[in-house]
Structure formats: structure tokens, C-alpha cells
Legacy VTK file of the C-alpha trace (Angstrom):
# vtk DataFile Version 3.0
C-alpha trace
ASCII
DATASET POLYDATA
POINTS 247 float
-43.920 30.092 24.331
-44.526 26.396 24.724
-43.412 25.759 21.129
-40.161 27.642 21.763
-39.496 25.520 24.850
-40.028 22.354 22.839
-37.591 23.498 20.163
-35.015 24.378 22.821
-35.382 20.993 24.477
-35.031 19.257 21.115
-31.843 21.203 20.339
-30.357 20.263 23.720
-31.303 16.619 23.260
-29.656 16.219 19.840
-26.053 16.063 21.127
-27.100 13.475 23.684
-28.964 11.514 21.063
-26.056 11.314 18.651
-23.268 11.389 21.215
-23.484 7.650 21.690
-22.850 7.053 17.946
-19.656 7.318 15.939
-19.615 9.331 12.736
-19.203 6.144 10.733
-22.510 4.938 12.110
-24.695 7.934 11.324
-22.951 9.985 8.603
-23.878 8.631 5.195
-22.209 10.985 2.718
-19.518 9.579 0.389
-16.768 11.645 2.002
-17.153 9.725 5.243
-17.465 6.218 3.855
-14.637 3.690 4.233
-12.442 4.134 1.156
-8.866 4.075 -0.067
-7.103 6.602 -2.261
-4.471 6.077 -4.941
-1.361 4.449 -3.447
-2.985 4.596 0.012
-2.026 1.751 2.304
-4.427 -0.244 4.382
-5.602 1.769 7.337
-6.596 0.751 10.833
-10.181 0.824 9.599
-9.547 -2.383 7.716
-10.791 -5.411 9.574
-7.990 -7.783 10.472
-8.059 -10.973 8.492
-9.893 -9.473 5.522
-9.624 -11.839 2.571
-10.342 -9.403 -0.287
-8.039 -6.356 -0.420
-8.721 -3.140 -2.274
-8.968 -3.598 -6.027
-5.969 -2.842 -8.232
-5.708 0.335 -10.295
-7.403 0.202 -13.722
-5.153 -0.894 -16.551
-3.368 1.993 -18.230
-4.031 4.415 -15.396
-0.633 4.369 -13.687
2.736 4.967 -15.411
5.102 2.059 -14.961
8.346 3.970 -15.407
7.536 7.380 -13.958
8.356 10.534 -15.908
11.644 12.136 -16.857
10.768 15.570 -15.489
7.829 16.291 -13.187
5.841 19.502 -13.464
6.957 20.587 -9.998
10.564 20.398 -11.229
10.115 22.112 -14.593
6.886 23.760 -15.689
5.173 23.145 -18.991
5.631 26.758 -20.079
6.641 26.966 -23.788
9.480 29.371 -23.053
13.120 29.095 -24.257
14.666 29.231 -20.743
12.261 26.506 -19.568
13.179 24.249 -22.479
16.870 25.049 -21.941
16.588 23.837 -18.353
15.926 20.300 -19.640
19.098 20.125 -21.704
20.720 17.823 -19.160
17.975 15.162 -19.235
19.570 11.929 -20.410
18.128 9.787 -23.175
17.427 6.363 -21.609
16.469 4.619 -24.885
19.041 2.951 -27.111
18.895 3.861 -30.789
18.303 0.283 -31.870
16.277 -1.062 -34.774
13.044 -1.066 -32.762
13.457 2.505 -31.561
14.351 3.890 -34.990
11.451 2.083 -36.665
8.988 3.333 -34.057
10.474 6.818 -34.199
9.925 6.910 -37.951
6.216 6.091 -37.529
5.770 8.758 -34.870
7.768 11.310 -36.848
5.599 10.764 -39.910
2.386 11.142 -37.915
3.358 14.140 -35.788
6.344 15.944 -37.292
6.701 15.436 -41.046
3.652 17.529 -41.899
5.648 20.635 -40.947
9.307 19.597 -40.842
9.214 17.325 -43.894
10.077 13.673 -44.399
13.778 14.493 -44.177
13.505 17.079 -41.402
14.522 19.773 -43.889
11.537 22.050 -43.207
9.857 21.201 -46.521
6.745 19.494 -45.219
3.212 19.582 -46.549
2.141 22.651 -44.563
4.699 25.050 -46.082
3.861 23.689 -49.532
0.136 24.204 -48.899
0.503 27.733 -47.571
3.626 29.870 -48.074
2.866 31.538 -44.742
4.156 28.382 -43.067
7.534 28.609 -44.794
9.133 29.654 -41.494
9.285 26.004 -40.342
12.942 25.361 -39.503
15.046 22.510 -40.785
15.766 20.180 -37.890
18.352 18.082 -39.723
20.781 20.982 -39.905
23.725 21.994 -37.729
21.718 24.096 -35.259
19.553 21.183 -34.111
22.433 18.729 -34.364
24.166 20.769 -31.678
21.204 20.478 -29.310
21.217 17.778 -26.660
18.662 15.001 -26.553
17.311 16.552 -23.364
16.718 19.867 -25.105
14.810 18.211 -27.947
12.835 16.278 -25.351
11.972 19.625 -23.745
10.762 20.926 -27.106
8.486 17.906 -27.509
7.257 18.195 -23.923
6.646 21.947 -23.748
6.623 23.237 -27.276
8.184 26.604 -27.969
7.100 29.613 -29.914
4.749 28.477 -32.678
5.530 24.789 -32.154
2.850 23.184 -29.960
3.741 20.564 -27.327
3.706 16.976 -28.526
2.505 15.398 -25.289
0.085 13.173 -27.124
3.191 11.128 -27.933
3.735 8.918 -24.868
6.821 10.031 -22.991
8.810 6.832 -23.500
8.136 7.027 -27.234
9.357 10.612 -27.508
12.867 9.256 -27.124
12.238 7.107 -30.214
11.415 10.293 -32.122
14.648 11.872 -30.911
16.659 8.802 -31.932
15.051 8.857 -35.371
15.767 12.574 -35.714
19.422 11.851 -35.004
19.241 9.416 -37.903
17.876 12.131 -40.179
20.833 14.236 -39.066
23.196 11.522 -40.305
24.104 9.816 -37.039
22.431 6.511 -38.013
21.147 5.126 -41.304
17.352 5.386 -41.275
14.555 4.864 -43.762
12.570 7.948 -44.678
9.131 8.750 -46.022
5.680 7.516 -45.051
5.397 4.064 -43.529
1.839 3.551 -44.800
-1.057 5.468 -46.239
-3.760 7.351 -44.278
-6.203 5.018 -42.594
-3.859 2.051 -42.641
-3.438 0.290 -39.314
-1.578 -2.704 -37.942
2.215 -2.550 -38.035
2.029 0.781 -39.874
1.222 2.533 -36.601
3.156 2.813 -33.317
2.325 0.201 -30.729
0.474 0.696 -27.483
2.147 2.860 -24.871
3.378 1.056 -21.776
1.669 3.450 -19.376
0.259 0.865 -17.020
0.169 -2.801 -16.129
-1.191 -5.133 -18.796
-2.918 -7.262 -16.192
-4.568 -6.312 -12.904
-2.366 -6.432 -9.854
-2.323 -9.756 -8.058
-4.995 -9.921 -5.380
-2.848 -11.086 -2.518
-4.023 -11.115 1.046
-2.511 -8.031 2.721
-0.523 -8.171 5.877
-2.531 -7.349 8.971
0.497 -6.702 11.140
-0.116 -3.740 13.408
-3.790 -3.465 12.509
-6.149 -3.303 15.429
-9.555 -4.763 14.636
-12.555 -2.621 15.348
-14.340 -3.496 18.527
-17.475 -5.461 17.870
-20.732 -4.028 19.076
-22.194 -5.881 22.090
-24.947 -8.279 21.188
-28.447 -7.125 22.034
-29.943 -8.590 25.191
-31.996 -11.676 24.498
-35.722 -11.004 24.548
-37.738 -13.052 27.094
-39.625 -15.924 25.667
-43.378 -16.185 25.798
-46.106 -13.586 25.656
-44.811 -10.038 26.183
-48.147 -8.355 26.309
-48.851 -8.298 22.619
-51.248 -10.406 20.651
-51.706 -13.942 21.999
LINES 1 248
247 0 1 2 3 4 5 6 7 8 9 10 11 12 13 14 15 16 17 18 19 20 21 22 23 24 25 26 27 28 29 30 31 32 33 34 35 36 37 38 39 40 41 42 43 44 45 46 47 48 49 50 51 52 53 54 55 56 57 58 59 60 61 62 63 64 65 66 67 68 69 70 71 72 73 74 75 76 77 78 79 80 81 82 83 84 85 86 87 88 89 90 91 92 93 94 95 96 97 98 99 100 101 102 103 104 105 106 107 108 109 110 111 112 113 114 115 116 117 118 119 120 121 122 123 124 125 126 127 128 129 130 131 132 133 134 135 136 137 138 139 140 141 142 143 144 145 146 147 148 149 150 151 152 153 154 155 156 157 158 159 160 161 162 163 164 165 166 167 168 169 170 171 172 173 174 175 176 177 178 179 180 181 182 183 184 185 186 187 188 189 190 191 192 193 194 195 196 197 198 199 200 201 202 203 204 205 206 207 208 209 210 211 212 213 214 215 216 217 218 219 220 221 222 223 224 225 226 227 228 229 230 231 232 233 234 235 236 237 238 239 240 241 242 243 244 245 246
């Protein structure tokens, strides 16, 4: 009975014991620690006058130009109506020398194996296995009539037996589309492999501009409207001299 009374008293004392503390002072799990999320602004937990702000996002982790179509707008389902819904997406990349040259490299790496160097459907896969002879020609009238947005949707989602080509950075997919228009006769373009397997350097597409090339500038943030946390009162000074302990 006495043990039960002690446990009851301990349970009643716990709220009083911790009631004088804030959760920041006694909770130690990571969920409760001071932190900042992606794109989160400075909160009132930040001490006014802090000289070192939160670190910038890692290089390459944040797109610099956004995306043409977000998943909440159009799903990634490889279905004809879904791809059709992207027909109105506008091509923001000019078909200049840079774009066509980069599009050729990407086309050779990702597309020519099935669709052929000329986009005529006579790539290496159909030649290797006749079962792959269903690959369509994409330099013909049917694909010529498709909008750039539709072809972008095909690269983004895939359709039927064609897998999505999302390993091609989004901005560079427009280079592929521009190059395909060249294969269809809209622009003069070079055809065939750019290099041989294993070759690097200018034979491959450049790095994707998916994030800043340097860390964000560490500028002192504005502290306007931030209320500093109240400082804890200093402990009472201990009396000098012997307090009853060892001499």
C-alpha cells in the first residue's frame, strides 16, 4: 500500500516538476530542436542580431527555372489523354546552334537506339530483334503534326511501350524536341553519332542547370519584427566564505 502511495505521489509531482520548463528546455528529440525547413523563413525563435543565418541549399538540389508542368497539374500517367493535355505547353528554347547540337547528343544517347539516327524507326533495337520493328518513325507526317508540348509530354510521361525520358533534364528535353524538328526537315541538322561509346568531354551533353553553381550569399538576415527570446534570470550569487562544507 505504501509503494502505491509513493507511485501516486510521484505521478502527481511530475506535472509540477516539468511545468516550470518549456518544451525546448527538456525535450531532446530531433523533431523539437530549433530547425528550418526548405524555403522556410526565419522564425521568431531566431535570436535577434544573429550573425550567421541558416546555410544555403546544397548545390544542384533546387531547380533554378521551375518546371513546365507540375505533377499536381498533370499526372505522370503514361496515358494518351494525359499526354494530350500537355499539347499547349510552349517551347521556351530557341532552336539555335547550341540547342540543336545539344539535342543531337541527347537524341543519340536516349532515342536513336530505337528510333534510328534519322528518326525513321530503323534504330539498333529493331535490327537486333525483329520483335522491336514496331518502333514508329518520328520524322514522318504524324509526328510533324504534333505540337512541341505534346512531344514534351511524351518525353515526360512516356506512352504505351515508350518509357518516360525523365533522366533527361527538363530544360534539355526542349533541345531534343528542337533537334527532332530538324530531323523532320524544319532546320538543317547533322545526324549520326557524335562520338563513340565511352568518349567524354564535348561529346556528351553539359551539366544540367538544376541549381545554383555557388552557395547562396550568406547575408545577415533582417531582424525586423523578430522578438528576442527572454533571457533566463541569472542565478543568485552564492555567499562568500565557508558554507558548511570542508574548510
